[in-house]
VOGU-3710 file (C-alpha; in Angstrom, 3 decimals, decimal comma):
1> maeiiqrdgt> 55,641/64,965/137,931  59,232/64,840/137,405  61,442/67,746/139,030  65,174/68,173/140,043  66,026/71,109/142,846  69,325/72,195/143,081  71,049/75,213/143,987  71,153/77,003/140,822  67,519/76,589/140,747  64,268/74,231/140,309
11> wafdgttvri> 63,285/72,603/136,949  59,685/70,602/137,435  57,283/69,368/133,928  54,252/68,615/134,756  53,599/66,746/131,043  52,892/70,022/129,573  55,224/73,171/130,933  58,313/73,023/132,793  58,706/75,621/135,588  62,019/76,604/136,031
21> tpglhrsvpl> 62,675/78,731/139,190  66,335/80,318/139,994  67,574/79,391/143,245  68,030/82,186/145,907  71,709/81,117/146,567  74,207/84,055/146,481  75,827/82,508/143,683  73,074/82,879/141,178  73,285/85,838/138,682  71,063/88,729/139,926
31> frqtygeitv> 69,424/88,668/136,414  68,332/85,378/136,733  66,759/85,990/140,017  65,293/89,781/138,856  63,714/87,927/135,731  62,356/85,742/138,350  60,339/81,950/137,229  59,677/81,559/133,683  56,670/78,661/132,838  57,757/76,872/129,356
41> pleavasivf> 54,898/75,482/127,239  55,776/72,201/126,111  55,309/73,389/122,470  58,032/75,778/122,880  60,541/73,420/123,412  62,759/72,336/120,555  65,146/69,581/122,711  66,839/68,838/126,126  70,255/67,040/127,124  71,970/66,892/130,330
51> eperkrgrlr> 75,680/67,110/129,972  77,357/64,960/132,471  81,226/66,518/133,998  83,371/64,969/135,945  82,367/67,442/139,373  79,025/69,121/137,871  76,795/68,477/135,189  74,507/71,028/133,088  70,934/70,614/132,046  70,100/73,050/128,718
61> mrlregadpl> 66,908/73,108/127,166  67,241/74,757/123,622  64,013/76,802/122,429  62,496/76,852/119,269  63,080/79,793/117,307  61,104/83,000/117,700  59,567/81,204/120,683  60,673/83,485/123,397  60,912/87,232/123,093  64,364/86,873/126,020
71> lqatggrlpd> 66,077/84,803/123,102  65,255/87,262/120,457  65,832/90,484/122,652  69,458/89,162/123,452  70,202/87,041/120,498  71,625/84,247/121,899  74,247/86,877/124,063  73,721/85,844/127,521  76,448/84,958/129,600  76,034/81,112/130,824
81> tadpyrltvd> 75,437/81,652/134,435  72,603/84,296/133,498  70,954/81,772/130,967  67,524/80,681/132,567  67,610/77,427/130,495  70,803/76,106/131,406  70,912/74,258/135,182  73,819/73,413/136,685  73,333/69,340/138,568  75,625/68,084/141,029
91> vdragvaeyv> 77,142/65,153/140,308  75,365/62,860/142,657  72,039/64,329/140,999  73,041/63,171/137,537  70,624/60,125/137,747  67,422/62,585/138,140  68,743/65,223/135,768  68,819/62,711/133,138  65,357/61,102/134,408  64,028/65,116/134,003
101> aeeirhalll> 65,457/65,382/130,649  63,922/62,047/128,938  60,460/62,591/130,360  60,721/66,116/128,576  62,307/64,352/125,665  59,033/61,915/125,535  56,533/64,048/125,579  58,287/65,810/122,802  58,127/62,600/120,846  54,742/62,249/121,994
111> dqipkeptkt> 53,268/65,580/121,431  54,873/65,524/117,836  55,979/69,173/118,443  57,914/70,464/115,846  61,346/71,730/115,594  60,680/74,740/113,063  60,675/78,386/114,037  57,222/79,678/115,654  55,595/82,708/114,151  54,291/83,963/117,218
121> yllpgppvpv> 56,021/84,361/120,663  55,078/81,767/123,362  55,958/82,966/126,403  55,247/86,842/127,250  58,323/88,399/128,725  58,398/89,996/131,781  55,289/92,472/132,882  55,461/95,861/132,734  56,028/98,343/133,985  59,706/97,843/133,951
131> svrssdgtvs> 62,610/100,082/134,614  66,588/99,963/135,428  68,901/102,062/135,982  72,313/101,587/134,044  75,732/103,071/133,546  74,637/105,400/131,203  70,936/106,236/132,762  67,692/104,899/133,813  65,648/102,941/131,041  61,729/102,589/131,416
141> fdgtqvridw> 58,997/101,038/129,588  55,112/101,142/130,601  53,528/98,522/128,079  53,163/101,412/125,108  56,493/103,755/125,688  60,137/103,445/126,606  61,756/106,382/128,470  65,270/106,965/128,852  66,551/109,643/131,488  70,029/109,967/130,961
151> sdtsdrvkra> 72,684/110,243/134,009  75,419/112,738/135,189  78,210/110,591/133,398  76,611/110,166/130,130  78,069/111,945/127,318  77,234/116,212/127,042  75,791/114,723/123,788  73,162/112,996/125,382  72,505/114,830/128,494  71,905/118,013/125,592
161> tgpriidvgd> 69,107/115,939/123,522  67,129/115,472/126,897  65,097/112,674/127,810  64,547/110,146/125,202  60,479/109,110/124,587  59,935/106,228/122,062  56,545/105,098/121,260  56,329/100,593/120,546  55,013/101,613/117,387  58,376/103,677/116,266
171> lvqiewlpns> 60,995/100,907/116,667  61,613/98,611/113,626  64,655/97,063/115,845  66,429/96,335/119,077  69,944/95,718/119,733  71,885/94,636/122,509  75,427/93,650/123,699  76,409/92,546/127,509  79,085/94,627/129,097  81,317/92,096/129,742
181> gyedgflrfv> 83,637/94,055/132,002  86,334/94,010/129,478  84,237/95,079/126,550  81,405/97,723/126,544  77,856/96,882/126,028  74,717/98,894/124,786  71,001/98,703/124,245  69,714/100,551/121,164  66,480/101,862/120,190  66,303/101,856/116,004
191> tretlfsklp> 63,377/103,566/114,616  62,921/103,945/111,191  64,472/107,811/111,642  67,651/106,334/113,257  67,723/103,063/110,802  71,060/103,645/109,444  72,565/106,089/111,906  75,969/105,429/112,742  76,552/107,536/115,725  78,398/105,449/118,566
201> pekdpyaldl> 76,561/104,224/121,540  78,338/106,813/123,750  77,020/109,633/121,660  73,305/108,023/120,144  70,466/109,337/122,113  68,609/106,382/121,117  71,073/104,275/122,898  72,671/103,453/126,119  76,392/102,927/126,956  77,069/99,758/128,929
211> wgsarrdllt> 79,714/99,987/130,366  79,726/100,548/134,356  78,829/96,947/136,514  78,379/93,985/134,250  76,214/93,117/136,602  73,882/95,612/137,114  74,399/96,356/133,402  72,746/92,807/132,318  69,470/93,825/134,057  68,691/96,084/130,649
221> alvatavtar> 67,580/93,025/129,051  64,519/93,137/131,109  63,826/95,872/129,524  64,677/95,009/125,973  62,827/91,950/126,161  59,605/93,207/127,635  60,037/95,885/124,558  60,338/93,096/122,250  57,236/90,883/123,896  55,273/94,026/122,359
231> mphpstrtgi> 56,750/94,388/118,795  55,658/92,954/115,914  56,858/89,042/116,216  60,149/88,564/113,591  58,341/86,331/111,319  55,700/88,887/110,408  58,750/91,806/109,572  59,963/92,950/105,923  60,986/95,871/104,010  62,867/98,425/106,222
241> ehgdrpdrpd> 63,521/95,678/109,413  65,474/93,719/106,406  67,095/96,877/105,089  64,964/98,748/102,521  64,407/102,644/102,111  63,098/104,451/105,255  60,967/106,029/103,090  59,219/103,184/101,942  56,507/101,655/104,199  56,716/97,961/104,858
251> rpdrpqpast> 53,103/97,136/106,048  50,791/99,823/104,654  47,984/98,894/107,594  50,184/99,558/110,435  49,325/102,593/112,335  51,365/105,478/112,036  53,771/106,299/114,678  52,186/108,292/117,488  54,014/111,538/118,341  55,549/111,656/122,059
261> vpppvdhhdv> 54,384/113,453/125,354  53,198/116,925/124,875  56,104/118,999/125,218  56,125/121,381/128,435  55,005/124,982/128,341  58,365/126,539/128,462  59,226/124,178/125,349  60,818/126,779/123,730  63,491/128,171/126,038  64,255/124,507/126,352
271> llrrlrelge> 65,165/123,920/122,521  66,716/127,005/122,007  68,828/126,352/125,191  69,671/122,553/123,888  70,345/123,765/120,368  72,775/126,420/121,731  74,356/123,767/123,955  74,654/121,457/120,976  76,304/124,760/118,846  78,776/125,078/121,560
281> lhrdgvltde> 79,903/121,343/121,128  80,410/121,995/117,579  82,242/125,017/117,722  84,681/123,595/120,082  85,321/120,043/118,079  83,394/117,965/120,352  80,727/116,623/117,613  81,851/116,716/114,265  80,001/117,877/111,455  77,820/114,614/110,907
291> efamtkavvl> 77,391/114,177/114,820  76,232/117,996/115,149  73,307/117,197/111,935  72,467/114,409/113,624  71,645/115,439/117,221  70,192/118,449/116,167  67,675/116,391/114,225  66,990/114,539/117,458  66,273/117,638/119,235  63,991/119,095/116,809
301> rgf> 62,152/116,042/116,453  61,986/115,532/120,097  60,327/118,783/120,387
//
């Protein structure tokens, strides 16, 4: 057993897996504490290195491409401090960090672990159900459907369309960009019908505009990862996900998108009210012709 315990967290290697446990100190980012312990199988590891510095060093582990839904969902955009595969090491523990890194490297050589991309996820991602309240609304995922409930501060266009319910089978892509505190981020759920949508995140009813607390908004990566883990692996995707026309099926054996939850009994009145609100926004100049047409189509599809 090779193990290093730091305020930032604990890494333990038993010869087959690396168990990464976040520290409990207040300096550890909320995202890592919430994501919790990660068990990384050796076959998912591409490399590991210890980077010594004057006061503190860092253990960095790189995973094979396609092995982890978290890295797939976030696209390398996680801030360094929120990256679970990075451990800050005190200078007096540099020798232990080097030992842990060497043990993992030795095991990689002995087991002849390839560095090529994987063809399936080797880590499971967060458990479901998972729900996160962000600056733009609350996004939830139960394992089969994503639901977005808008907040009172969301754009009027979004509130007019009502809650979004999206089946995993309808999704072709997830786009995530963190809120840096200086620039807004977003979490967008891309379906076949919205693949070529040009609506900005603040008006897109399939996207959360992340403009509030960067610390809290970062948690939306939990939902993005949980959904990504239940979508087809990137190695299997072809066709529309790479820019083909939306009316051309990419996988004949893929089940047809399921319908959303049944509308309420008074859905006709709700539909008329939302269309009326959209019409008023359009007349007032809040919505352009293109935005009005796109949002109206979204509302009609929801009913």
